[in-house]
Each structure stands twice: as structure tokens, then as C-alpha cells.
N, C-alpha and C positions, 0 to 999 in steps of 0.2 A: 540636554534632552531634545531640543529642536533638531539638532543634527542627527540624533539617533532615529527620530521619527522620520526624517527625510530619507535616511538610508533604508529604513524598513519599507517605506513606500517605493523606493527605487528597486529594492529587491523584488517586491510584488510585481512591479511593472516588467522587470526582466523575466520573471516567471511566466507572466501572461504572454509576452512576446515569444519566448521560447516554445511554449505550448502551441502557439499558433503555427510556428515553423513545423513542429512535429506532426500535428494532426493534419495540416494542409498537405504534407508530403508522405503520409502513411500510404496512401493509395499509389503514389509514384514509386515508392520503394517496394511495395508489394508487387506492382506490375513488373518492375525490373527483375525481381527475383522469381516471379511466377508463382507466388503464393497468395493466400488470402490476407486481407488487412488484419484479421483477428490473430493470425499467426505472428505477424510482425509485432502486434501489440503485446502478445504473450511473451515472445522470446527476445524482443528488442526493447521497446519502450518501457515495459514494466520492470525489466532488469536494470536498465540504466537510470530510470527515475528513482530506483531504490539506493543509488549511490550515496545520497545524503545520510540515510540510515546506517549504511555500512561505514561511512567515514566517522560519524559521531560515535557509534557504538564501538567501533574498532579502537579509536583513540581513547575512549573511556576505559576499555579493557587494558590498554597499555599503561594507563594511569592507575589501574587497580580499582576503578570505580564500577563494580558489578551492577549496582542498582541503576545507574544511569544507562548502562549498556542494554540490559534486558528490559528495563522500563521503557526505553526509547523504542525497542522492537515491538513490545506488546502495545504500548500506547499508540504508536504510529499505525499499527494494524487496526486498532479500534477506531482511530480517527478516520482512516480511509474507508473502513467497512460501514460505519454508521454515519458520520458527519458528511463525508464527501458524497457517498451514494445518496443520502437524504437530500442534500442541497441540489444535486443534479435532478433527482426525481421530483422535487418541488417545482423546479423550473419547467421540466417536461417529463411526464411519466416515461419510465424506461422499459422498453420492450427487451426481453431477455432472449438472446440467441440460444438455440437448442444446444449447441456445443458448450456454451458457457454454463447452462443449467445442468448439463449432465457431467461435465468434466471439471471445470474450474471451481464451481461451488462445492462439489464433493471433496475435491482435493484440499480446498481451504479449510473445511471442517476437520478433515482427517489430520492435516498438518498441525492445526491448533491442538487437537486432542493428543497427538503424539508428543508435542512439546510439553504438555501438562503431565503426561505419564512419566516422561524422563525426568521431570523436575520434582516429582513427589518426594524424593529423598533430600530436597533442598540444595542440590548441586547438579551442575552439568559438567561432565568431564570432557577431555579432549576426544576420547573414543566416541562419546555420545554426540559431540559436535560433528565428527566425521560421519557418523551414522545419519545425522540430519541431512548432511550434504548428499550422501548417497541416495537417500529417499527422493531427492529432487530429480534424479536421473530418469526414473520411470515416468515421471510427469512430463519431462521434456520429450521423451520418446513418444509418448501418447499424443503430444502436440504435433511432432514431426510426421506422425503417421497420417495425419489429416491435412498435411501442408499443401497438397496439390489443389489447384483451383478446380472446382467441380465442373464448371461450365467451360470446357476447353475451346468451344467455338467462339464464345464471347471473348475469351482471352486472346484467341488468335486474331479476332477482328480489331482489337485495339493496337495502336501503335506501341511498340516496345519503348520502355522508358530507359534512358541512359543510366547505367548502374552507378557510374562515378558521380554524376550530378545528384542522383537520389541519395547516395550515401553521404555526400557532403552536406546536403540540406538537413538530413536527419541528424548527423553529427553536430552541426551548428546549432540546431534547435535544442538538442540534449545538453550541449555545453552551456547555452544561455540559461536553460532551466536550472542546471546544477549551480551555476554562478549566482543566479538570482536567489536560489534557495540558501546558499551560504551567507549572502549579504543579509537576507531577511532573517535568517536564524540568529546570526551574531547580534544584529541590532535588536531583534525581539528579545533575546536573552538579557541584554542590557536594560531594556525597558522593564522586563519582569523583575530584575533585581532592584531597580529603582522604585518599583511599586511595592516591594516587600513580599513577593510571592515566595512561599516556602520552597527550599531546595528540591524536596522530593516531587512536589507539584511541578516545578520547573522541568525536572527530568522527564516525568511521565506525560505532562500536558504540553508545556511550551516547546521542549525539544521535539516531542512527538508531532505536535502540530506543525512545527517548522519544517521537519523533514518530510511531512505529508503534503507540503505545498505543491511540489511537482505533480503528484497524483491529482490534487484538487484542480489545478489549472488545466492539466491535460484533459481531465474528465469533463470539466465545464466547457472547454472549447469543443470537445467532441459532442457534448449535449447540444450546444448551439447549432452545430452542423448536422444534427439529427443522426449521429452515428452511435446509437445506443450500445451496440455490441462492443465498440471500442471503449465506451465509458465504463461499463460494468466489467468487461474483460480485463481492462487495465487495473482496476481496483483489486479484483480477485487474484490475478496473476502476480501483482506486486506483493500482495500479502503472503502468497505461497513462497515466493522467492525470499522475502524478508525473514519469515519464520524458519525456513529450512537452510538457506544458504548464508544469509547475513548472520543469523544466530549461530550457525555452525562454525563459521569463520571466527567469530568472537570466542567461542569455546576452545577452538584450536589455538588461538593466541594465548589463552590462559584459562584454566578451569574456572567456572563461574559459580558463585554462590547465589541462590535464588531466594529472595525475601519471602517469608511466610505469607505476607499480605498478597503477593502476586499469586501464590499457589491457592490460597483459600478464597480469593475473590476475583482478581483481575483476569486470570487465565480462564477459570470456569465461566465468567461472565462474557468473555470474548467468544467462547464456544456457544454459549446460549444465544448470543446475538446472531452468530453465524447460522444457527439452526432456525431461528425465527425468520431471518431473511430468506433462508432456503424455502421455508413454507410460503413466504410471499411470492417467491420466484415460481414455485410449482402450482400456485393458484392463479391461473390466467397468464402465466409466463410474462409478467410485468410487475414493476414496482410503481404503484400509484401514489398520489399525493398524501392520502390518508396514512398509508403504510410508511411513507417517508417521515411523517410527523412522529410515528411510533419509534422509528429508528433514531430520530433526534432525541427522543426521550431516553433511549439507551445511552446515548452519548452524554447527556446532561447528568444522568445518574452516575456514570463512570467518572465524569469530571468532578462531581461533588464528593465522591468517595476519596479523592486525593487530598481534600482539605479536612474532611471529617470522616474517619474510617467507618465503613458500614459493616454490618454483620456478614459472616461468611455466606456464600451462596447456598451451602448446605443447610444452614439454619433458616435462611429465607424460604427455602423450599420445604422445610419441615423434616429434614433427614436427621 
């Protein structure tokens, strides 16, 4: 047990160090490529920080464990959306960039709703997995459309950053984050088993929380550096990629059976949380500490539902 705890702490330390590399060099990489930091966050960091979700869900599908695969995707998105954002907002209220408010937030809600609609028959086929991945393309194109730095005079005044050095630093940081995530996840799973946590809860909560550690550490580091657009942009963009691309790849590997509990509660509850947070975003274009406490309440309710099943969202709303 002592060795497992030590490994878990080592994994967390690697995650923090890797996130420092990434956030410290986002500006360097953006300058080298001539685009905004937000674009690098959306198309680079958010995608690569989702590799733990892809690895765990993909291997779960190869083993034929559909519940862990889709549970990890939904659970990870819920952790990043509620817990990660709430922790960052409690430390420092998050100002929402206009692009994030208008694009990432809307896409996140739409992608969650699209996954729910496709899952209503209790199954996600290979063709539906391909459709999920195709839906990601318009989102990427919308990001690239705004990829130019708006203030060209300011960009011209700054010394150009060496692309090779910027790419190496970014790759090193991402590698450390992924390695730390793997160590923390493996040791955390062992701890969960030793403490007698039910298998379903381990899949949806422990695996999901473990694969969300890169997003947590990157967002925390960005929050401390007062880069709120990176914080919330990374969370939203990571969720979009996970729901559309990671889940799509898993379905292509093998058609997926979706548990009724996910369709009746977890997926609708994720959409509800997304809509509520969107309301927070549109009122004052920031997430304050009081709203962050409400988001933590969403996460606590979601976590509790894994140990004691709650009524469906429809019954809670009186439908």
C-alpha cells in the first residue's frame, strides 16, 4: 500500500511538472506558428491531453468492456466540466473569452446532445462512430478560421520564436503529463481496489478522474498564471474532442452497448450541467466562486449516483 501511495504521488508530481512545461510554452508555440494561444490550446493541448481517455477507452473496447469505455468518456467529461472548472474558479474567478463563450461552449452542449440522441437505442454502431468523428471536422474548421493573430502589429513587434524549440518543449510537457497520468491512474486503480470501491464506480469515477488529471493540472497552472481563456478553453475543447473523436474511435474498434443508466441519468445530467454553466458564462462572462460551488454540487450528485442509483433525470424534472 505504501509503494502504491508513493507511485500515485509521483504521478501527480509528473502531471504538475508537465503542465508547467505546457502552459509556460503555449505562448512560445503560438508565436512560432503565428496564431493565438487559444488556438494552440484548442487544437493542440486539448487533443493531446485527451490521450489518456483514448488509451483507456480504446483498450477497454478491445477487451469487450463497453461500460468502462463509454463510462470513462462520460465520467471524464463530467469531471473536467464541473470539478476542474469549479476548482479553478474557486482559486480565481474565470473570465470567459468571447470566442470560448460563442464557440466552444455551444459545441460542447451540441456534442453531448448528439451522443445522447445516437445512444437512445442502447447501441453505438461503427457508422455512428464515424459520424461522430465527421462532426468534429466543422468544429476544427471554425477554429482554424479564427487562427490568425488579430493584432498583426503587435505580432510583428515581437521576436519570432524558434519553431523547433517550441515544438520540443510542448512535446516534452505533453509526454510528461501523459506519463504522469498513466502512473497516477494505475496506482489510483490499485488503491481503489484495495479500498473496496465497486467496479462500476471505479470505471466512471476513478478512471474518469485519473484520465482528467492532465486537464486539471493544465487548467490549474493556467489559472495561477491568470490565463483564464486557456483554462476554460482547454476544458471545453477537451470535452468536445473526447465525446466526438475518442468515443467515435472506440465505436469503430467495435460497436458499443450503452448502459440504460447512462442514457437515463448520466448523459442528460451532463447536458444539464453544460447548459447551467453556459448560463453562468453568459451572465457577466465569468464564473465566480458562488457559481463554482454550484458546479461542485453537480459533481457530488453525479459521484453519489454511482454508488446509489438516482431516479432518472426525466422523473426528477417531473416529465
